[in-house]
matplotlib code that plots the C-alpha trace (Angstrom):
import matplotlib.pyplot as plt

x = [-0.1, 3.1, 4.5, 1.3, 1.1, 4.9, 4.5, 1.2, 2.7, 5.4, 3.6, 1.3, 4.8, 6.0, 2.7, 2.8, 6.6, 5.6, 2.5, 4.9, 7.6, 4.8, 3.3, 6.9, 7.7, 4.2, 4.6, 8.0, 7.1, 4.3, 6.5, 9.3, 6.6, 4.6, 4.5, 3.6, 0.7, 0.3, 2.8, 1.2, 3.3, 0.9, 3.5, 7.2, 7.9, 11.4, 13.0, 15.1, 15.1, 17.2, 14.6, 11.6, 9.3, 10.8, 8.5, 7.7, 6.1, 8.8, 9.0, 12.8, 15.5, 19.2, 21.9, 22.1, 18.8, 16.1, 12.7, 9.4, 7.3, 3.8, 1.3, 0.4, 1.9, 4.9, 4.7, 7.1, 8.9, 12.5, 14.2, 14.4, 16.4, 16.8, 18.3, 19.0, 21.1, 19.7, 19.7, 19.1, 16.8, 15.9, 12.9, 12.4, 11.0, 8.6, 5.2, 2.6, 1.7, 5.0, 8.7, 11.8, 14.8, 18.4, 19.3, 22.7, 25.7, 26.7, 23.8, 24.3, 22.5, 23.2, 25.3, 22.4, 21.0, 18.1, 15.7, 16.4, 17.6, 14.8, 13.1, 12.4, 11.7, 10.1, 9.8, 8.2, 8.6, 5.5, 5.2, 7.0, 6.2, 8.5, 7.6, 8.8, 10.8, 13.5, 17.0, 19.4, 23.2, 24.0, 23.7, 26.4, 28.3, 31.6, 34.8, 37.0, 37.7, 41.2, 41.0, 38.2, 39.1, 40.2, 40.5, 37.6, 37.7, 39.9, 38.9, 38.6, 38.0, 35.4, 36.2, 33.7, 31.4, 28.3, 29.5, 27.9, 26.3, 26.6, 24.1, 24.4, 26.8, 25.2, 28.5, 27.5, 25.6, 23.0, 25.6, 24.6, 26.9, 25.2, 27.8, 31.4, 31.2, 33.1, 32.8, 34.1, 32.0, 33.6, 33.7, 31.7, 35.1, 35.2, 34.3, 35.5, 34.4, 35.3, 35.2, 32.6, 32.3, 30.1, 30.5, 29.8, 33.1, 31.0, 31.0, 29.7, 28.8, 28.6, 25.8, 25.6, 22.7, 23.5, 21.7, 21.9, 20.4, 21.6, 24.8, 26.6, 30.5, 31.2, 30.6, 34.1, 33.9, 35.4, 35.1, 37.3, 35.6, 37.9, 41.0, 43.7, 46.4, 46.9, 50.0, 48.2, 46.4, 44.0, 45.8, 49.6, 52.8, 54.7, 58.6, 60.6, 63.5, 64.4, 60.7, 60.2, 59.8, 57.5, 60.6, 61.1, 57.6, 57.1, 54.4, 55.3, 52.7, 53.3, 51.5, 49.7, 45.8, 45.6, 47.7, 49.2, 47.0, 49.1, 51.7, 52.3, 55.0, 58.3, 58.7, 62.3, 63.4, 65.7, 68.8, 69.0, 70.2, 69.0, 67.8, 70.2, 68.9, 68.4, 67.1, 64.3, 62.6, 64.6, 62.2, 59.2, 56.5, 54.1, 50.9, 51.7, 49.5, 47.4, 44.5, 41.7, 39.9, 37.0, 36.3, 36.8, 35.4, 32.5, 29.8, 30.4, 31.6, 30.2, 32.4, 29.9, 31.1, 32.0, 35.5, 34.7, 33.1, 35.9, 39.2, 42.2, 42.6, 45.9, 46.6, 49.7, 52.4, 55.0, 56.6, 59.5, 59.4, 59.0, 60.4, 61.8, 61.0, 57.3, 55.4, 54.8, 51.2, 51.6, 47.8, 50.3, 53.9, 55.5, 57.1, 60.9, 60.3, 59.9, 57.3, 54.2, 52.0, 50.2, 48.6, 50.1, 49.8, 52.7, 52.0, 53.9, 52.3, 55.1, 54.1, 51.6, 50.2, 53.3, 55.6, 57.8, 56.3, 57.7, 54.8, 54.6, 51.6, 50.9, 49.4, 47.7, 45.3, 43.8, 44.8, 42.3, 43.2, 40.0, 40.7, 40.5, 43.9, 46.0, 47.4, 46.0, 42.0, 42.7, 41.1, 38.1, 36.7, 36.3, 34.2, 36.0, 34.5, 35.8, 35.8, 38.8, 40.9, 39.7, 40.8, 44.1, 45.3, 43.6, 46.3, 48.9, 52.1, 52.7, 49.4, 51.2, 49.6, 52.3, 54.4, 57.6, 59.6, 61.5, 63.9, 63.8, 63.4, 59.8, 58.7, 55.5, 53.7, 53.8, 51.8, 49.7, 48.8, 49.7, 52.8, 55.9, 59.4, 59.5, 61.6, 61.9, 65.4, 65.5, 68.3, 69.2, 66.5, 66.2, 61.9, 60.2, 56.9, 54.5, 51.6, 48.8, 45.3, 45.5, 42.1, 39.5, 36.4, 33.5, 33.2, 29.5, 27.7, 24.0, 21.2, 20.3, 17.5, 15.6, 12.4, 12.9, 9.5, 11.0, 12.7, 9.8, 8.1, 11.0]
y = [0.0, 2.3, 1.5, 2.7, 5.7, 7.0, 5.7, 7.9, 10.9, 10.3, 10.7, 13.7, 15.6, 14.6, 15.7, 18.8, 19.8, 18.6, 20.8, 23.8, 23.5, 22.4, 26.1, 28.0, 26.6, 27.4, 31.0, 31.1, 29.9, 32.4, 35.1, 34.1, 33.3, 36.6, 38.5, 41.7, 43.9, 47.5, 49.9, 53.5, 56.3, 58.9, 60.9, 61.0, 61.8, 63.1, 61.4, 63.6, 63.5, 66.7, 68.7, 70.1, 68.2, 64.9, 63.2, 66.1, 65.5, 67.0, 67.6, 67.0, 64.9, 65.3, 62.7, 60.7, 61.2, 58.8, 59.1, 57.3, 56.6, 56.0, 54.2, 50.6, 47.7, 47.8, 44.0, 42.0, 45.1, 44.2, 47.2, 50.6, 53.3, 56.8, 59.0, 55.6, 54.3, 51.2, 51.7, 49.1, 49.0, 46.7, 44.7, 44.4, 48.3, 47.4, 46.9, 47.0, 50.5, 52.2, 51.6, 53.4, 54.0, 56.1, 58.2, 56.9, 59.4, 57.8, 58.9, 60.8, 64.4, 66.9, 64.2, 61.8, 61.8, 63.5, 60.3, 59.4, 62.8, 64.0, 60.5, 57.4, 54.0, 51.0, 47.6, 44.0, 41.2, 42.0, 45.9, 49.0, 52.7, 55.8, 59.2, 62.9, 64.1, 66.4, 64.7, 67.3, 67.1, 67.5, 70.7, 73.1, 74.1, 76.9, 76.3, 78.8, 82.0, 83.0, 86.5, 87.6, 91.7, 92.0, 95.1, 95.9, 94.3, 91.6, 88.0, 85.7, 82.0, 80.3, 76.8, 74.1, 71.5, 71.2, 74.4, 73.8, 76.4, 79.2, 81.9, 84.7, 85.8, 88.4, 90.0, 92.1, 94.9, 92.9, 93.6, 91.0, 89.7, 87.5, 87.9, 86.9, 83.8, 80.8, 77.3, 73.7, 72.0, 68.7, 68.1, 71.8, 72.4, 76.0, 79.4, 82.2, 86.0, 89.6, 91.5, 94.3, 98.1, 98.9, 95.7, 96.7, 97.2, 96.1, 92.6, 89.4, 86.2, 85.7, 84.1, 81.9, 80.4, 77.4, 74.7, 72.5, 75.2, 78.1, 78.3, 81.0, 81.2, 82.3, 85.7, 86.9, 88.5, 92.3, 92.7, 95.7, 96.5, 93.3, 94.9, 94.4, 96.2, 96.9, 99.2, 102.3, 103.2, 101.0, 99.7, 101.0, 99.1, 98.9, 100.0, 98.7, 96.3, 94.2, 94.3, 95.5, 99.2, 101.4, 102.3, 99.0, 98.4, 98.5, 99.9, 99.5, 97.5, 93.5, 90.8, 89.4, 89.3, 90.2, 93.0, 94.5, 97.0, 100.5, 99.5, 95.7, 94.0, 92.2, 89.6, 89.7, 93.3, 94.3, 94.4, 90.5, 88.9, 85.5, 83.7, 81.0, 77.7, 77.0, 80.2, 81.3, 85.1, 86.1, 88.8, 90.1, 92.6, 93.5, 95.7, 98.1, 96.3, 99.4, 98.2, 96.8, 94.0, 93.9, 97.6, 97.3, 93.7, 92.8, 94.9, 92.5, 89.6, 89.2, 87.9, 84.5, 83.8, 80.1, 80.2, 78.1, 80.6, 83.2, 83.4, 85.0, 86.3, 87.9, 88.6, 86.7, 87.1, 84.7, 85.4, 82.9, 79.1, 78.9, 75.8, 76.4, 78.6, 79.4, 82.4, 82.1, 84.1, 85.3, 86.2, 88.3, 88.5, 86.5, 84.0, 83.3, 81.8, 78.0, 77.2, 75.1, 75.6, 78.3, 81.3, 80.7, 79.1, 78.5, 78.8, 76.0, 75.9, 74.2, 70.9, 69.2, 65.8, 64.7, 65.9, 69.2, 70.9, 74.4, 77.0, 80.2, 82.3, 84.4, 87.2, 87.8, 85.3, 84.9, 82.6, 81.9, 80.2, 79.5, 80.5, 77.2, 75.9, 78.2, 75.8, 77.1, 76.1, 73.2, 70.8, 69.5, 68.7, 72.1, 74.9, 78.1, 81.4, 84.9, 85.8, 83.3, 85.3, 88.5, 87.5, 85.6, 89.6, 91.5, 89.6, 89.3, 91.7, 92.1, 92.2, 92.8, 91.0, 89.9, 87.5, 85.8, 84.3, 81.2, 78.7, 75.9, 72.1, 71.3, 67.8, 66.5, 65.6, 69.6, 70.2, 67.2, 67.6, 63.7, 61.9, 61.3, 60.7, 62.5, 65.9, 68.4, 70.0, 73.7, 75.5, 78.7, 80.8, 84.0, 83.5, 86.9, 86.7, 89.3, 90.0, 92.3, 93.5, 91.3, 91.0, 89.0, 87.6, 85.3, 81.7, 81.6, 80.6, 81.4, 78.7, 77.7, 75.3, 73.9, 74.7, 78.1, 78.4, 76.5, 80.0, 81.5, 79.2, 79.5]
z = [0.2, 1.1, -2.4, -4.3, -2.4, -3.2, -6.9, -7.2, -5.6, -7.9, -10.9, -9.4, -8.8, -12.3, -14.0, -12.2, -13.2, -16.7, -17.0, -15.6, -18.3, -21.1, -19.7, -20.1, -23.2, -24.9, -23.6, -24.6, -28.3, -28.0, -27.4, -29.9, -32.4, -31.8, -34.9, -33.4, -33.7, -35.6, -33.8, -33.0, -31.2, -29.3, -26.9, -26.0, -22.5, -20.8, -17.9, -16.1, -12.4, -11.8, -13.5, -12.2, -14.0, -14.0, -16.4, -19.3, -22.7, -25.5, -28.6, -29.0, -27.1, -26.7, -27.2, -24.0, -22.7, -21.3, -23.0, -22.5, -25.7, -25.2, -27.8, -28.5, -30.4, -28.6, -27.4, -29.9, -30.6, -32.2, -33.6, -32.9, -35.2, -34.0, -36.9, -38.6, -35.9, -34.3, -30.9, -28.0, -25.2, -22.2, -22.7, -19.0, -19.3, -22.1, -22.1, -24.9, -24.2, -23.1, -23.0, -22.2, -24.2, -24.1, -26.8, -27.7, -27.7, -30.8, -32.9, -35.7, -35.6, -38.4, -40.5, -40.6, -44.0, -44.6, -45.3, -41.4, -39.9, -36.7, -37.2, -34.6, -36.5, -34.4, -36.0, -35.1, -37.4, -39.1, -38.9, -38.9, -38.0, -38.8, -36.7, -37.2, -33.9, -33.3, -32.2, -31.2, -30.0, -26.6, -25.3, -26.2, -23.1, -23.1, -21.1, -21.7, -24.0, -25.7, -24.2, -21.7, -22.1, -25.8, -27.6, -30.1, -33.4, -32.1, -32.7, -29.7, -29.7, -27.6, -26.5, -25.6, -26.8, -29.0, -30.6, -33.7, -36.2, -33.9, -34.8, -32.4, -30.3, -27.0, -25.2, -21.8, -22.9, -24.8, -28.0, -30.4, -33.2, -35.9, -39.0, -39.2, -37.1, -38.1, -36.2, -36.0, -38.4, -37.7, -33.8, -32.5, -30.1, -31.1, -32.5, -33.6, -33.5, -33.4, -30.1, -31.3, -30.0, -27.0, -24.4, -21.4, -19.0, -16.2, -17.6, -17.6, -19.5, -23.5, -24.7, -27.8, -30.0, -31.8, -33.9, -30.3, -28.3, -26.2, -24.1, -21.4, -20.3, -17.1, -16.2, -16.4, -19.6, -20.2, -16.4, -15.9, -12.3, -10.9, -11.9, -9.0, -11.3, -15.2, -14.9, -16.4, -13.9, -12.0, -8.8, -7.6, -7.9, -5.4, -5.4, -2.8, -3.0, -5.9, -7.3, -11.1, -11.1, -13.0, -15.3, -15.8, -17.7, -21.4, -23.6, -27.2, -29.4, -29.2, -30.1, -33.2, -33.4, -29.7, -29.2, -26.0, -24.3, -22.9, -20.1, -19.3, -17.3, -18.5, -15.9, -17.7, -17.8, -20.7, -18.3, -17.7, -20.5, -19.2, -16.1, -14.6, -13.4, -9.5, -8.5, -7.0, -7.6, -10.1, -10.8, -8.7, -9.1, -6.5, -5.6, -2.7, 0.0, 0.9, -1.5, 0.3, -1.6, 0.4, -0.2, -3.5, -4.5, -2.1, -3.8, -6.8, -4.9, -1.2, 1.2, 1.4, -2.1, -2.4, -3.3, -6.4, -8.0, -8.3, -10.3, -10.5, -14.3, -16.0, -19.8, -20.6, -24.0, -24.7, -28.0, -27.8, -26.1, -22.8, -21.3, -18.0, -15.0, -13.8, -12.5, -8.6, -8.1, -4.8, -2.4, -0.1, 0.3, 2.7, 0.7, -0.5, -4.0, -4.5, -2.5, -3.7, -0.5, 1.4, -0.6, -3.5, -7.1, -9.7, -13.5, -15.3, -18.9, -20.4, -18.8, -20.8, -20.3, -17.9, -20.9, -21.1, -24.3, -25.4, -24.6, -26.7, -27.9, -31.2, -29.2, -26.0, -24.5, -20.8, -18.4, -15.6, -12.2, -9.8, -6.5, -5.3, -7.3, -4.9, -2.9, 0.7, -0.7, -2.8, -0.2, -1.5, 1.7, 3.5, 1.7, 1.7, 0.7, -0.4, 3.4, 3.3, 1.1, 2.3, 5.9, 4.7, 3.2, 6.4, 8.8, 6.5, 7.7, 4.1, 2.1, -1.6, -4.1, -6.6, -9.3, -8.9, -11.9, -10.5, -12.3, -10.1, -11.0, -11.2, -9.7, -11.6, -8.7, -7.7, -11.0, -10.8, -7.1, -6.7, -6.3, -8.9, -9.2, -12.7, -12.6, -14.9, -14.4, -15.1, -17.4, -18.4, -19.9, -21.9, -22.3, -22.7, -20.3, -20.3, -18.0, -17.8, -16.7, -13.1, -12.2, -10.1, -12.0, -11.4, -12.4, -12.2, -15.5, -15.8, -16.2, -19.4, -20.1, -22.9, -20.7, -19.7, -17.9, -15.3, -14.5, -14.6, -11.9, -9.7]

ax = plt.figure().add_subplot(projection="3d")
ax.plot(x, y, z, "-o")
ax.set_aspect("equal")
plt.show()
């Protein structure tokens, strides 16, 4: 009797398992053999957790963005083409009426052929549907400007990404330029434009309009109110010790394209044939130290301003190859030269990607040094403000702001802020390095959105 019960239980379990396997097999076959139904698309939504509206119906999408497509007939979907580019999707996020898909960064945009550009095609084994839908490149952005205080009529180069088909440039003071703009058609990494007359000296951002949308630069363009020292009456030079004196400044017009603006400082003065290797503080130039940054600048940059939003800028011209020596920028005058710590920053433009690469310029260019690149303020774990800089200067014995030219060996780790055994030996140099227009500027970038009504709501 017991054997019969075991026998019956064995076949009961076996039957149940058989039914389960047959059901799964039939379901799998039905899915594999499903030829699909007609496909329709009713709406497309942008899924963006960083937006005020995380799920927004849209009429266009950018590369890299996640969208939700609503409609019907998506069960059995096999292929999706965006601008002719076959785009993968996860079936786990697909139902008959909705599915998620991310637009691949590799999707062609302006280079897509006319018959597939701005089109999305959905296909199963039996049906295919194509809808018109605008596909844009990633939003354009501006990373730097070759010269942020140029003379009117001079050409500047604006660098960034997505800078394709730039149609309008708006300078501070609402001065618009729509002609003479050239851009990098292949990669969209830069465009050029001529500095117009009438740009506001109160400065601000450059705004641009492109085929990919709008973008803005940091608010550091033509900010003349931020000048610390320009050697032409704005700010006052110190005249003590071994500093470069006013009679050693130069004023001949030099540079190609972007030329000098009045008087400027040569960091190797005319009476010095060459700088020897192995010495620091070979030349130095300072402000008097009597300037009051709190009085001069806090109307523009409150003391509570996050330090990461501010930078020191200067214009530089290097007509011959620079391969040895560096500029040490000092917030206060209590250094002996050669330090890689404290309220200093060392500008070594001839080290590129860990290699010695000669540096020179055709004309004057702008160098931007965020205040958080000064060694005293580089700690990412601390939240510094402009107050920290003001306090440093106000409590210093010598509050002179200035620049040394040093010509000693450079450890690569000091440049990269890491550890390295690579040393770049110094050698005698007769390089010409000129600077001008020392200034404090804002790094704040205006918010540009594809959906400006969000700004109105806020």
